[in-house]
C-alpha positions as CSV (number, residue, x, y, z in Angstrom):
1,M,85.0,106.7,110.2
2,Q,85.8,109.1,113.0
3,F,86.9,108.5,116.6
4,E,86.5,110.6,119.7
5,I,89.0,110.7,122.5
6,N,89.5,112.9,125.6
7,A,92.8,114.5,126.6
8,N,94.0,117.0,129.1
9,K,96.5,119.8,128.8
10,R,99.9,119.0,130.2
11,E,102.0,121.7,131.8
12,L,105.1,119.9,133.1
13,Q,107.7,118.6,130.6
14,G,110.8,116.5,130.8
15,S,111.6,112.9,131.6
16,S,110.9,113.1,135.3
17,A,107.4,114.5,134.7
18,S,106.7,111.9,132.0
19,R,107.8,109.1,134.3
20,R,105.4,110.3,137.0
21,L,102.6,110.5,134.5
22,R,103.2,106.9,133.4
23,R,103.4,105.6,137.0
24,A,100.0,107.3,137.5
25,G,98.5,105.4,134.5
26,R,98.7,108.4,132.1
27,V,100.4,108.8,128.7
28,P,102.2,112.0,127.7
29,G,101.6,113.3,124.2
30,I,101.6,116.3,121.9
31,I,99.3,117.8,119.3
32,Y,100.9,120.1,116.7
33,G,100.3,121.6,113.3
34,G,98.3,124.4,111.8
35,P,98.4,128.0,113.0
36,T,98.1,127.1,116.7
37,A,101.2,126.4,118.8
38,P,102.0,122.8,119.8
39,Q,100.2,121.7,122.9
40,M,101.5,119.2,125.4
41,I,98.7,116.8,126.4
42,E,98.1,113.6,128.4
43,F,95.7,110.7,128.2
44,E,94.5,107.9,130.4
45,H,96.7,104.9,129.4
46,N,93.8,102.4,129.1
47,V,91.8,104.7,126.9
48,I,94.5,105.3,124.3
49,F,95.8,101.7,124.6
50,Q,92.3,100.3,123.7
51,A,91.9,102.8,120.9
52,L,95.3,101.8,119.4
53,R,94.2,98.1,119.3
54,K,91.7,99.1,116.6
55,E,93.4,99.2,113.2
56,A,90.9,101.9,112.0
57,F,92.1,104.3,114.7
58,R,95.5,104.6,113.1
59,S,94.0,105.7,109.7
60,S,91.0,107.7,110.8
61,V,90.1,111.3,111.7
62,V,90.2,111.7,115.5
63,N,88.1,114.3,117.2
64,M,90.1,115.1,120.3
65,S,88.5,116.9,123.2
66,I,91.2,118.8,125.2
67,D,89.7,120.1,128.4
68,G,86.4,120.5,126.5
69,K,87.8,122.0,123.3
70,V,87.5,119.7,120.3
71,E,90.3,119.6,117.7
72,M,90.3,117.5,114.5
73,C,93.6,115.5,114.2
74,L,95.4,112.4,112.9
75,L,97.6,110.0,114.8
76,R,101.2,110.5,113.6
77,D,103.5,108.6,115.9
78,V,103.3,106.1,118.8
79,Q,106.3,105.3,121.0
80,M,106.0,101.9,122.8
81,H,108.0,100.5,125.7
82,A,110.7,98.1,124.5
83,F,109.1,95.0,126.2
84,K,106.1,96.1,128.2
85,L,102.6,96.6,126.8
86,Q,103.0,100.3,127.7
87,I,102.6,103.4,125.5
88,K,105.3,105.9,126.3
89,H,104.3,108.8,124.0
90,V,101.9,109.7,121.2
91,D,101.9,112.4,118.6
92,F,98.8,113.9,116.8
93,Q,98.7,116.4,114.0
94,R,95.9,119.0,113.7
95,I,94.0,119.0,110.4
96,D,91.5,121.3,108.7
97,A,88.3,119.9,107.3
98,T,88.7,122.1,104.1
99,H,92.3,121.0,103.3
100,E,93.6,117.8,101.8
101,I,95.5,115.4,104.0
102,H,98.1,112.7,103.4
103,Q,97.6,109.4,105.3
104,K,98.7,105.8,105.1
105,V,95.7,103.5,104.8
106,P,95.9,99.7,105.3
107,L,95.1,97.4,102.4
108,H,92.7,94.5,102.9
109,F,93.3,91.6,100.5
110,I,90.1,89.5,99.8
111,N,89.2,86.4,97.9
112,A,92.8,85.0,97.6
113,E,91.5,81.6,98.6
114,I,89.2,81.4,95.5
115,A,91.7,82.8,93.0
116,P,92.3,80.3,90.2
117,G,96.0,80.5,90.8
118,V,95.5,79.4,94.5
119,K,92.5,77.1,94.2
120,L,93.6,75.3,91.0
121,G,97.2,76.3,90.4
122,G,98.7,75.6,93.8
123,G,100.0,79.1,94.2
124,M,99.8,81.5,97.1
125,A,99.1,85.2,97.4
126,H,102.1,87.6,97.7
127,H,101.6,91.2,98.9
128,G,103.9,93.9,97.4
129,M,102.3,96.5,99.6
130,N,100.4,96.4,102.9
131,E,99.4,100.0,103.0
132,L,98.9,102.9,100.6
133,D,99.6,106.6,101.1
134,V,96.5,108.5,99.9
135,T,95.4,112.2,99.5
136,C,91.9,113.3,100.2
137,L,89.8,115.6,102.3
138,P,89.3,114.5,105.9
139,K,85.6,113.6,105.3
140,D,86.7,111.2,102.5
141,L,89.4,109.3,104.3
142,P,88.8,105.6,104.1
143,T,89.5,103.3,107.0
144,F,91.0,100.7,104.6
145,I,91.1,99.9,100.9
146,E,90.1,96.5,99.5
147,V,92.2,94.6,96.9
148,D,90.3,91.8,95.2
149,L,92.4,88.8,94.1
150,K,89.6,86.5,92.9
151,D,90.6,86.6,89.2
152,L,94.3,86.1,89.4
153,N,96.2,83.1,88.0
154,V,99.7,82.1,88.9
155,G,102.1,84.7,87.7
156,E,99.4,87.4,87.5
157,S,99.4,90.6,89.5
158,V,97.2,93.5,90.6
159,Y,98.9,96.9,89.9
160,L,98.3,100.2,91.6
161,S,96.5,101.6,88.6
162,Q,93.9,98.8,88.9
163,I,92.9,99.5,92.5
164,K,89.5,101.0,92.8
165,L,89.8,103.9,95.2
166,P,86.8,105.6,97.0
167,A,85.4,108.8,95.6
168,G,87.6,111.8,96.4
169,V,90.7,109.7,97.2
170,T,93.9,109.6,95.1
171,A,97.0,107.5,95.6
172,A,100.0,109.7,96.6
173,F,102.6,107.6,94.8
174,H,105.7,109.5,93.6
175,G,107.8,106.7,92.1
176,E,108.0,105.7,88.5
177,G,105.9,103.1,86.7
178,D,102.9,101.2,88.0
179,P,103.9,99.2,91.1
180,V,102.7,95.8,91.9
181,V,100.2,95.7,94.9
182,A,99.8,91.9,95.0
183,G,100.1,88.8,92.9
184,I,99.9,85.0,92.9
185,V,103.2,83.0,93.0
186,M,104.0,79.3,93.1
187,V,104.7,78.0,96.6
188,G,108.4,77.8,97.1
189,A,109.2,80.0,94.2
190,T,111.0,83.3,94.6
191,T,108.8,86.3,93.9
192,T,111.1,87.6,91.2
193,E,110.5,84.3,89.2
194,E,106.8,84.5,89.3
195,V,105.7,88.1,89.8
196,E,107.3,91.5,89.6
197,T,107.1,93.0,93.1
198,E,109.6,95.8,92.8
199,A,107.4,98.6,94.1
200,A,109.1,102.0,94.7
201,P,108.7,103.1,98.4
202,I,105.7,105.3,99.1
203,E,106.7,108.8,100.3
204,T,104.4,110.2,103.0
205,Q,104.0,114.0,102.6
206,V,103.1,115.3,106.0
207,T,103.0,118.9,107.1
208,T,105.7,118.9,109.7
209,E,106.3,122.6,110.4
210,K,105.6,121.9,114.1
211,K,107.2,118.4,114.2
212,P,110.5,119.6,115.7
213,A,108.6,120.4,118.9
214,A,107.5,116.8,119.2
215,E,111.0,115.5,118.5
216,A,112.6,117.9,121.0
217,E,110.2,116.7,123.7
218,K,111.0,113.1,123.1
219,K,114.8,113.7,123.2
220,A,114.3,115.6,126.5
221,E,112.5,112.6,128.0
222,K,115.3,110.2,127.0
223,K,117.9,112.2,128.9
């Protein structure tokens, strides 16, 4: 799935300029990466807010039109207001259709309610992961990955090696062993008693050669 969104170039920087943008119903942002210099951008708040309400937007290729010029990118960071439903800043990274990307993709767990361990054994599903870092070409990026729990009994687990990934997609896991993705545990039991859930953290490998520009801008806005 791919999304389309419109943005405009932003010339003024700093906290004062960003506050004026937000009061006018706009959101400051940046797009960086690739051979092109980072570009300060801005969006209509309602447009980006509604897009972010869709889970798929956070793990999909975004075709961003900046004053009429379309750039392919991925959402990399969102800064929200501490207590208001207001987006303060967004970061996007440019990508190339011919180069592999790394992206976190949400896991959707299905059929837990009919798993023998739940339906007959009185257990409950436990998730060792909620998202998976994958490597693929932009055209192969999945919106989500399904994990089927229908055959699990109490004490049984689904491991990363058992997950069926879409064609062209590989898991970018750099830890040791075969981590648990999900399992069925007895209600009230600790997860270590019923299922091994010690999954090493997933490292996200993102090209960040232009990221300092985004970080510098955010620090300037906080002053």
